[in-house]
C-alpha positions in Angstrom: -11.6 10.5 -13.5 -11.6 12.1 -10.0 -13.1 10.4 -6.9 -15.1 12.5 -4.5 -15.5 11.2 -0.9 -18.2 12.7 1.2 -16.6 12.8 4.7 -18.2 15.7 6.5 -21.0 14.3 8.7 -21.1 14.0 12.5 -21.5 10.2 12.5 -23.9 10.4 15.4 -25.0 6.7 15.3 -21.3 5.8 16.0 -21.0 8.3 18.9 -18.8 5.9 20.8 -16.1 6.7 18.3 -17.1 10.0 16.7 -17.3 12.1 19.9 -13.6 12.8 19.3 -13.0 12.0 15.6 -14.8 12.1 12.3 -16.3 8.8 11.1 -13.9 8.5 8.1 -11.0 8.4 10.7 -12.5 5.5 12.7 -9.9 2.7 12.4 -10.4 -0.6 10.8 -7.3 -2.5 11.8 -4.7 0.1 12.4 -5.8 2.4 9.5 -8.8 4.8 9.2 -11.8 4.0 7.1 -10.9 6.7 4.6 -7.6 4.9 3.8 -9.5 1.7 3.1 -11.9 3.6 0.7 -9.0 5.2 -1.2 -7.3 1.8 -1.5 -10.5 0.3 -3.1 -10.4 2.9 -5.8 -6.6 2.8 -6.2 -6.8 -0.9 -7.0 -8.7 0.1 -10.2 -6.3 2.8 -11.2 -7.8 5.9 -9.6 -5.3 8.3 -8.1 -7.0 11.7 -7.9 -9.3 12.2 -4.9 -11.2 15.1 -3.3 -12.3 14.6 0.3 -15.3 16.9 1.2 -14.8 17.2 4.9 -16.7 19.0 7.7 -16.7 17.7 11.2 -13.1 17.5 12.5 -11.8 17.9 9.0 -8.5 18.9 10.5 -7.9 15.3 11.6 -8.5 14.0 8.1 -6.1 16.6 6.6 -3.4 15.7 9.2 -3.7 12.0 8.3 -3.6 12.6 4.6 -0.7 15.0 4.8 1.3 12.6 6.8 0.5 9.6 4.6 0.4 11.1 1.1 2.2 8.9 -1.4 3.7 10.1 -4.7 1.3 8.2 -7.0 -1.8 9.7 -5.3 -3.2 13.2 -5.2 -5.6 13.6 -2.3 -7.1 17.1 -1.7 -9.0 17.6 1.6 -11.5 20.5 1.5 -13.4 22.0 4.4 -16.9 22.2 3.1 -18.5 23.4 6.3 -19.8 21.9 9.5 -23.5 21.8 8.7 -23.4 21.6 4.9 -25.6 18.8 3.5 -24.4 16.1 1.1 -25.3 17.8 -2.2 -24.1 21.2 -0.8 -20.7 19.6 -0.2 -20.4 18.8 -3.8 -21.3 22.4 -4.7 -18.5 23.6 -2.4 -15.8 21.6 -4.2 -17.1 22.3 -7.7 -14.1 24.4 -8.6 -11.8 21.5 -8.1 -13.9 19.0 -10.2 -12.6 18.9 -13.8 -15.1 16.5 -15.5 -17.3 13.5 -14.8 -16.5 12.1 -11.4 -17.0 9.2 -9.0 -18.7 9.9 -5.7 -19.0 7.8 -2.6 -19.5 8.1 1.2 -16.8 8.1 3.8 -18.2 5.0 5.6 -18.8 2.3 3.0 -16.7 -0.6 1.6 -17.3 -3.1 -1.2 -15.6 -5.6 -3.4 -17.2 -3.9 -6.4 -15.3 -3.7 -9.7 -15.1 0.1 -10.1 -14.2 -0.1 -13.8 -17.1 -2.3 -14.7 -19.3 0.3 -12.9 -17.8 3.1 -15.0 -18.3 1.2 -18.2 -21.9 0.5 -17.3 -22.5 4.2 -16.6 -21.2 5.3 -20.0 -23.1 2.5 -21.8 -26.4 3.8 -20.2 -25.6 7.4 -21.2 -27.4 9.0 -18.3 -26.4 11.8 -16.0 -25.8 9.6 -13.0 -25.4 6.0 -11.9 -25.8 4.6 -8.4 -24.6 1.2 -7.2 -27.6 -0.8 -6.0 -26.7 -3.3 -3.2 -28.4 -5.6 -0.8 -28.4 -4.3 2.7 -26.5 -6.5 5.2 -29.0 -9.0 6.8 -29.7 -8.2 10.5 -32.5 -10.6 11.3 -33.9 -14.0 10.3 -37.4 -14.0 8.8 -40.6 -15.9 9.5 -42.8 -17.2 6.7 -46.4 -17.0 8.0 -49.6 -18.6 6.9 -52.3 -17.2 9.1 -51.1 -17.8 12.7 -48.9 -20.7 11.6 -45.1 -20.4 11.0 -44.5 -22.3 7.7 -40.8 -21.7 7.5 -37.9 -19.9 9.3 -35.3 -18.3 7.1 -31.9 -17.4 8.4 -30.4 -14.0 7.6 -30.3 -13.8 3.8 -28.9 -10.7 2.1 -30.6 -11.4 -1.2 -34.1 -11.3 0.4 -33.6 -7.7 1.6 -34.2 -5.8 -1.6 -32.0 -3.0 -3.0 -30.5 0.2 -1.5 -28.1 2.9 -2.7 -24.7 1.7 -1.6 -22.9 4.8 -2.8 -20.1 4.2 -5.4 -21.8 6.5 -7.8 -20.8 8.1 -11.1 -21.9 11.6 -12.1 -21.7 13.8 -15.1 -20.4 17.2 -14.2 -23.7 18.8 -15.3 -25.3 17.4 -12.1 -23.5 20.1 -10.1 -25.5 22.7 -11.9 -28.7 21.3 -10.3 -27.4 22.0 -6.8 -28.6 25.3 -5.4 -27.0 25.8 -2.0 -25.5 24.2 1.1 -28.9 22.9 2.3 -29.5 20.5 -0.5 -29.5 16.8 0.4 -28.3 14.6 -2.4 -30.6 11.7 -1.4 -33.7 13.9 -1.0 -33.5 16.3 -4.0 -30.9 15.6 -6.6 -31.1 11.8 -6.9 -35.0 11.8 -6.8 -35.0 14.5 -9.5 -32.6 12.5 -11.7 -34.8 9.4 -11.2 -38.0 11.2 -12.1 -36.3 12.6 -15.2 -35.1 9.2 -16.4 -31.5 10.3 -15.9 -30.5 7.8 -13.1 -29.2 4.3 -13.7 -28.7 1.5 -11.2 -25.7 -0.8 -11.4 -26.7 -4.0 -9.5 -23.9 -5.3 -7.3 -24.7 -8.8 -5.9 -21.3 -9.0 -4.2 -20.1 -7.9 -0.8 -21.0 -4.4 0.5 -21.0 -3.0 4.1 -21.4 0.4 5.7 -20.0 1.4 9.1 -23.0 3.1 10.8 -22.7 1.7 14.3 -20.2 0.3 16.7 -21.5 -3.2 15.8 -20.6 -2.5 12.2 -17.1 -1.2 13.1 -16.5 -4.3 15.2 -17.7 -6.6 12.3 -15.3 -4.9 9.8 -12.5 -5.2 12.3 -13.1 -8.9 12.8 -12.9 -9.4 9.0 -9.7 -7.5 8.8 -8.1 -9.3 11.7 -9.1 -12.7 10.3 -7.5 -11.7 6.9 -11.0 -12.1 5.3 -11.6 -8.5 4.3 -13.5 -8.7 1.0 -12.6 -5.1 0.0 -8.9 -6.0 0.2 -9.1 -9.3 -1.7 -10.8 -7.9 -4.8 
């Protein structure tokens, strides 16, 4: 099964880094984020990747070409500067040969990819998303009227569920995409959900997305301390 990595956005919330390079090329340790993502999948036997680039796609291509190894096939495709997430999938449709994995170019996890795939096929739906708890940012107050009954430290489990990427799609999903302007999260995924064709694989383990400089620094601190959960799967 192929792995598609959406890597074309501007990364504006990480402008300290992305004014000169695309977000997937921001370095964690001495290697770019996209390398870390590829390695997560490689641990579970995946070797065929399509990178849907856009902003500064030349930098991604240059890195991949310089670091391509014999057991991996990584194709970098320029899917346009302003193409939306679903539109990028449509742009690479001719390279997709069947059902495929899909993830974003800024998220890492200690998810077992093969368990996710097995879950997807057991459910028999057109698509599966990985539901994760967002990283905690604030402690919470438990109120009763004007009184504080309890103070809870940051607790990831209390934060609900979000789409953490690490998705699985039937190739038929591509037929639903009309043009470059379609946003996966606003049109395709909601339509699948409303049609009863979207499953959620709950992952209670570690997940983190690099949206801001604070996030980048946190991931780097884990890497430098040899405590990177995505490495020690």
